[in-house]
C-alpha positions in Angstrom: 10.2 0.6 -7.0 13.4 -1.7 -6.7 16.7 0.1 -6.7 19.0 -0.2 -9.7 21.9 -1.0 -7.5 19.9 -3.8 -6.1 19.1 -5.2 -9.4 22.7 -5.0 -10.4 24.5 -6.1 -7.3 22.0 -8.6 -5.9 20.7 -10.3 -9.0 20.8 -13.8 -7.3 18.5 -12.6 -4.4 16.3 -10.6 -6.8 15.6 -13.5 -9.1 15.1 -16.0 -6.1 12.5 -13.5 -4.7 10.8 -12.9 -8.0 10.6 -16.6 -8.6 8.7 -16.9 -5.3 6.1 -14.5 -6.8 6.0 -16.5 -10.2 7.1 -13.3 -12.1 7.3 -14.3 -15.8 10.5 -13.6 -17.8 12.1 -12.1 -14.6 15.7 -12.6 -15.5 15.3 -11.2 -19.0 13.5 -8.2 -17.5 16.3 -7.6 -15.0 19.0 -7.9 -17.6 17.2 -5.6 -19.9 16.8 -2.9 -17.1 20.6 -3.2 -16.2 21.4 -3.0 -20.0 19.2 0.1 -20.3 20.9 1.7 -17.3 24.3 1.1 -18.9 23.1 2.7 -22.0 21.6 5.6 -20.0 24.9 6.2 -18.4 26.9 6.0 -21.7 24.6 8.3 -23.6 24.5 10.8 -20.6 28.4 10.8 -20.5 28.6 11.4 -24.3 26.0 14.0 -24.2 27.7 15.8 -21.3 30.9 15.8 -23.2 29.3 17.2 -26.3 27.7 20.0 -24.2 31.0 20.8 -22.7 32.7 20.9 -26.1 29.9 23.2 -27.4 30.3 25.5 -24.6 34.0 25.7 -25.0 33.8 26.3 -28.7 31.0 28.9 -28.2 33.4 30.9 -26.1 36.1 30.7 -28.8 33.9 32.1 -31.4 33.5 35.5 -29.8 37.3 35.7 -29.5 37.9 35.0 -33.0 35.3 37.5 -34.2 36.8 40.3 -32.0 40.3 39.4 -33.4 38.8 39.9 -37.0 39.2 36.2 -37.9 35.7 35.9 -39.2 36.4 33.0 -41.5 37.7 30.9 -38.6 34.9 32.1 -36.4 32.1 31.1 -39.0 33.8 27.6 -39.5 33.8 27.2 -35.7 30.1 28.2 -35.5 29.2 25.5 -38.1 31.0 23.1 -35.9 29.0 24.3 -33.0 25.8 23.9 -34.9 26.8 20.3 -35.8 27.5 19.6 -32.2 23.9 21.1 -31.2 22.4 18.4 -33.6 24.3 15.6 -31.9 23.4 17.0 -28.5 19.7 16.9 -29.5 20.0 13.4 -30.9 21.6 12.4 -27.6 19.0 14.0 -25.5 16.2 12.3 -27.6 17.9 8.9 -27.1 18.4 9.6 -23.4 14.7 10.5 -22.9 13.7 7.3 -24.9 16.0 5.0 -22.8 14.9 6.7 -19.5 11.2 6.1 -20.4 11.8 2.5 -21.2 13.8 2.0 -18.1 11.0 3.6 -16.0 8.3 1.5 -17.7 10.3 -1.7 -17.0 11.2 -0.9 -13.4 7.6 -0.1 -12.5 6.5 -3.5 -13.6 8.7 -5.4 -11.1 7.1 -6.1 -7.8 9.0 -5.9 -4.4 11.5 -8.7 -3.6 10.0 -11.0 -0.8 11.9 -11.3 2.4 13.7 -14.6 2.7 11.3 -15.8 5.3 8.3 -15.4 2.9 7.1 -19.0 1.9 7.2 -20.1 -1.7 3.7 -20.4 -3.1 1.2 -19.0 -5.7 -2.3 -18.9 -3.9 -3.8 -18.4 -0.5 -3.6 -22.1 0.1 0.2 -21.8 0.2 0.2 -19.2 3.0 1.9 -20.1 6.2 -0.1 -20.3 9.4 2.5 -18.2 11.4 0.4 -18.1 14.6 -2.6 -20.5 15.0 -5.5 -19.8 17.3 -5.0 -22.0 20.3 -8.1 -21.3 22.3 -11.6 -22.7 22.0 -13.7 -21.5 19.1 -17.2 -20.0 20.1 -20.1 -22.4 20.3 -23.3 -20.9 19.0 -26.9 -21.7 20.2 -29.1 -23.8 17.8 -30.6 -21.7 15.1 -27.7 -19.3 15.0 -27.6 -17.1 11.9 -24.9 -15.5 9.7 -24.5 -11.7 10.0 -26.5 -11.0 6.9 -29.6 -12.4 8.4 -28.9 -10.9 11.9 -28.6 -7.4 10.2 -32.2 -7.2 9.5 -33.4 -8.3 13.0 -31.0 -5.9 14.7 -31.2 -3.0 12.3 -27.5 -3.1 11.5 -27.1 -2.4 7.8 -29.3 -2.5 4.7 -27.9 -3.8 1.4 -31.0 -3.0 -0.7 -30.8 0.8 0.4 -27.3 0.7 -0.9 -28.3 -0.7 -4.2 -31.1 1.9 -4.3 -28.7 4.9 -3.7 -25.6 3.6 -5.4 -25.3 0.0 -6.4 -24.3 -3.4 -5.2 -21.6 -3.5 -2.6 -22.4 -0.2 -0.9 -24.1 -1.1 2.4 -26.1 1.6 4.3 -25.5 1.1 8.1 -28.6 2.0 10.2 -29.5 2.6 13.8 -27.6 0.3 16.1 -25.2 -0.6 13.2 -24.1 3.0 12.5 -23.6 3.5 16.2 -21.5 0.3 16.4 -19.4 1.5 13.3 -18.9 4.8 14.8 -17.9 3.4 18.2 -15.4 0.9 16.6 -13.7 3.7 14.6 -13.4 5.9 17.8 -12.1 2.9 19.8 -9.5 2.0 17.1 -8.3 5.6 16.9 -8.1 6.0 20.7 -6.1 2.7 20.9 -3.7 3.7 18.1 -3.1 7.2 19.6 -2.5 5.7 23.0 0.3 3.7 21.5 1.9 6.9 20.1 0.4 7.3 16.6 -0.6 10.8 15.5 -4.1 10.9 14.1 -4.7 12.4 10.7 -7.9 13.0 8.7 -6.5 12.8 5.1 -8.4 13.5 1.8 -10.3 10.6 0.3 -9.4 11.7 -3.3 -5.7 11.6 -4.5 -3.9 12.6 -7.7 -1.9 10.1 -9.9 1.4 10.9 -8.4 0.2 10.0 -5.0 -1.3 6.7 -6.1 1.8 5.9 -8.1 4.1 6.8 -5.2 2.6 4.0 -3.0 2.3 1.6 -5.6 -1.3 1.4 -6.3 -0.7 2.6 -9.9 -0.1 0.9 -12.2 -0.6 -2.4 -10.3 -4.2 -1.8 -9.0 -5.6 0.7 -11.6 -8.5 -1.6 -12.4 -9.5 -1.7 -8.7 -9.5 2.1 -8.2 -12.4 4.5 -8.8 -11.2 7.2 -11.2 -12.8 10.6 -11.3 -11.8 11.1 -15.0 -12.7 14.9 -15.3 -10.4 15.8 -12.5 -8.0 12.9 -12.9 -8.3 12.0 -9.2 -8.7 8.6 -7.5 -10.7 7.5 -4.7 -8.5 6.0 -2.1 -8.5 2.2 -1.6 -6.9 2.7 1.9 -5.7 5.6 4.1 -2.2 4.1 3.6 -2.1 6.2 0.2 -2.7 9.6 1.5 -1.0 9.2 4.8 2.2 7.7 3.5 2.3 10.5 0.8 2.4 13.2 3.4 6.2 12.4 3.5 6.7 12.3 -0.2 9.8 14.3 -1.2 10.8 14.6 2.5 14.2 14.3 4.0 14.0 13.2 7.7 16.6 13.4 10.6 17.3 10.0 12.3 15.9 11.5 15.5 12.6 11.9 13.9 12.1 8.0 13.6 9.7 6.3 14.1 7.1 8.4 12.3 3.9 7.0 13.4 0.5 8.0 11.8 -3.0 6.7 12.0 -6.2 7.7 10.3 -9.7 6.8 9.7 -11.2 7.0 6.0 -13.8 5.3 4.1 -12.1 3.0 1.5 -13.3 2.3 -2.1 -12.5 -0.8 -4.1 -13.8 -2.4 -7.2 -13.0 -5.9 -6.1 -16.5 -7.1 -5.0 -17.6 -8.5 -8.4 -18.1 -12.0 -7.5 -21.0 -14.1 -6.2 -21.5 -16.9 -3.4 -21.8 -17.2 0.2 -18.1 -16.2 0.7 -19.0 -12.6 -0.5 -22.4 -12.4 1.0 -23.4 -9.5 3.5 -20.3 -7.6 4.7 -17.6 -10.2 3.5 -16.7 -8.2 0.5 -17.9 -4.6 -0.3 -17.0 -1.8 -2.6 -17.0 0.8 0.2 -16.0 0.2 3.8 -14.6 2.0 6.7 -11.0 1.2 8.0 -8.6 2.8 10.5 -4.9 2.5 9.3 -1.6 2.6 10.9 1.5 3.7 9.1 5.1 3.9 10.3 8.3 5.4 8.6 11.3 3.9 10.1 15.1 3.4 10.1 16.0 0.5 7.7 17.7 -1.2 10.5 14.5 -1.3 12.7 11.7 -2.1 10.1 11.4 -5.9 10.9 11.4 -5.1 14.6 8.8 -2.5 14.0 6.8 -5.1 11.8 6.6 -7.3 14.9 5.5 -4.6 17.0 2.6 -3.7 14.6 1.6 -7.3 14.4 1.5 -7.3 18.2 -0.5 -4.0 18.2 -3.2 -5.5 15.9 -3.3 -8.8 17.9 -4.0 -6.8 21.1 -6.9 -5.0 19.5 -8.5 -8.3 18.4 -7.8 -9.7 22.0 -9.7 -6.8 23.6 -12.5 -7.3 21.2 -12.6 -11.0 22.3 -12.4 -12.3 18.6 -10.7 -15.5 17.9 -7.9 -15.0 15.3 -4.9 -16.5 13.7 -2.0 -15.0 11.8 -0.8 -15.9 8.3 2.6 -15.1 6.7 1.6 -14.7 3.1 3.4 -16.7 0.5 5.2 -15.0 -2.5 2.4 -15.3 -4.8 -0.2 -14.0 -2.5 2.0 -11.1 -1.2 0.9 -7.6 -2.5 3.0 -6.1 -5.3 4.7 -3.4 -3.0 5.3 -5.6 0.1 8.3 -7.5 1.2 6.6 -9.4 3.8 2.8 -9.3 4.9 1.0 -10.8 7.9 -2.7 -11.4 7.5 -5.1 -11.5 10.5 -8.0 -13.7 10.2 -11.0 -13.8 12.6 -13.2 -16.8 13.1 -16.8 -16.3 11.7 -18.7 -18.8 13.9 -22.0 -18.8 11.9 -20.1 -19.1 8.6 -17.5 -21.6 10.1 -14.8 -19.8 8.1 -11.8 -17.4 8.7 -12.3 -13.9 7.5 -9.3 -11.5 6.8 -9.6 -8.3 8.8 -6.0 -6.9 8.7 -2.8 -7.0 6.7 0.4 -5.7 8.1 3.2 -5.2 5.8 6.9 -4.1 5.5 7.8 -2.4 2.1 11.5 -1.7 2.9 12.5 0.8 0.4 10.0 -0.1 -2.4 7.6 2.8 -1.6 10.2 5.3 -0.3 12.1 5.0 -3.5 9.0 6.2 -5.5 8.3 8.7 -2.7 11.8 10.1 -2.5 11.4 9.7 1.2 15.0 9.9 2.8 16.8 10.6 6.0 20.0 12.1 6.7 22.7 9.4 7.5 26.4 9.7 8.1 27.3 9.5 4.4 24.6 11.5 2.8 20.9 10.7 2.5 19.4 7.3 2.6 15.9 5.8 1.8 13.8 5.2 4.9 11.6 2.1 5.3 7.8 2.2 5.2 5.2 -0.1 6.9 1.4 -0.1 7.3 -1.4 -2.1 8.6 -5.1 -2.2 9.2 -6.2 -1.4 12.7 -8.8 -2.3 11.8 -11.2 -2.7 8.9 -14.8 -2.6 10.1 -17.0 -4.9 7.8 -15.7 -8.2 8.8 -15.1 -7.2 12.4 -18.7 -6.3 12.7 -19.7 -9.6 10.9 -17.6 -11.5 13.4 -18.9 -9.6 16.4 -22.5 -10.2 15.4 -22.1 -13.9 14.7 -19.8 -15.0 17.6 -21.7 -13.0 20.3 -25.3 -13.7 19.3 -27.6 -15.0 22.2 -31.2 -15.6 22.5 -31.6 -12.1 24.1 -29.2 -10.0 22.0 -25.8 -9.6 20.7 -23.3 -9.3 23.7 -20.8 -6.4 23.0 -17.1 -6.6 24.1 -16.4 -4.7 27.3 -14.2 -2.3 25.6 -17.0 -0.9 23.5 -19.4 -0.5 26.3 -18.2 3.1 27.0 -18.3 4.0 23.4 -21.8 2.7 22.6 -23.4 3.3 26.0 -24.8 -0.1 26.0 -23.7 -3.7 26.7 -25.8 -5.5 24.2 -27.5 -4.9 20.7 -31.1 -5.6 20.8 -33.5 -7.0 18.3 -35.7 -4.4 16.7 -38.0 -6.9 14.9 
């Protein structure tokens, strides 16, 4: 959530950033928020003055009664009762103003960093780092991963439909082993880089989803367990970051580095076509996440480090990839800057997104009330996160890019995790 002082004191920058995102009526919304904040302050000051006067007069009533001046005391009591009514009106107005202020604040997305390109759709994203090597050349008759899945016993979409519904693949045999090996490899890679591993809950409450910005922005994409009012997580970012909700850190605690593996649940797979076939887009998928909580002066330096971290993972897997810097219209609601990693899918001849690495500045920490002790009191920390990595499209690219006549060649870094160097056909 944007800071009121930012909206008030940096209006030009804020409006320029919201224009990049194509936010409608941005200036009117910002002006209304500032006006409501002014009203809140005025009503609060007036109500506080009335409370102080009520308390002062209440103390006088007792003295008058003790002195036998009952008529004066009763008159003062009537005055106190009138002030109480004014206080009640003031408190009601204050609550109404606060509610409207909160409702408006929560609709505004984060202000993009100045380097974020202007644009509306993914076509406007900047190719920040192109792939400069040779794309893999496949043998004649090479197949996309959804056809290879049956031959190698990797996953079964029909079993998922049978047990749950479309978009819930069942990984089998070599596929289940590959998924488990990838998760372990990703976690080991992250912990070797100083991240502490966590195994968080897969269900979170509304306060948790709201604190990291999933609510109300992505309410339609989240699975809601209505009886318990809990949400299935769309990413481990949600519970991991919320471990530090309402926490005050010391500067020596920075950087806080967390990683965790979870299944992720999203309702976004409702379209059709080759671009969403197989594992290209599913409702449930496995992902390893990295989260950092850092000093504000270090956040973009850390963002570069996290981008390099994910890049090294993909290099070790031998997957051709490029990095995009997302434009304003394609950047997530809570992010100030996001880099997307796309791997080349040789059989589909297209780039597939496998990771997003983002800096949120104070947008999440403001909701989280996540602070650190600075010289002049407490200040909001900065939060970042990234996928390291999401499994479905990684598996798709590994299958497609490494298929040979006698099997799918596995990257060397996975040999020890899987106990084999190739996936073999089972039919």
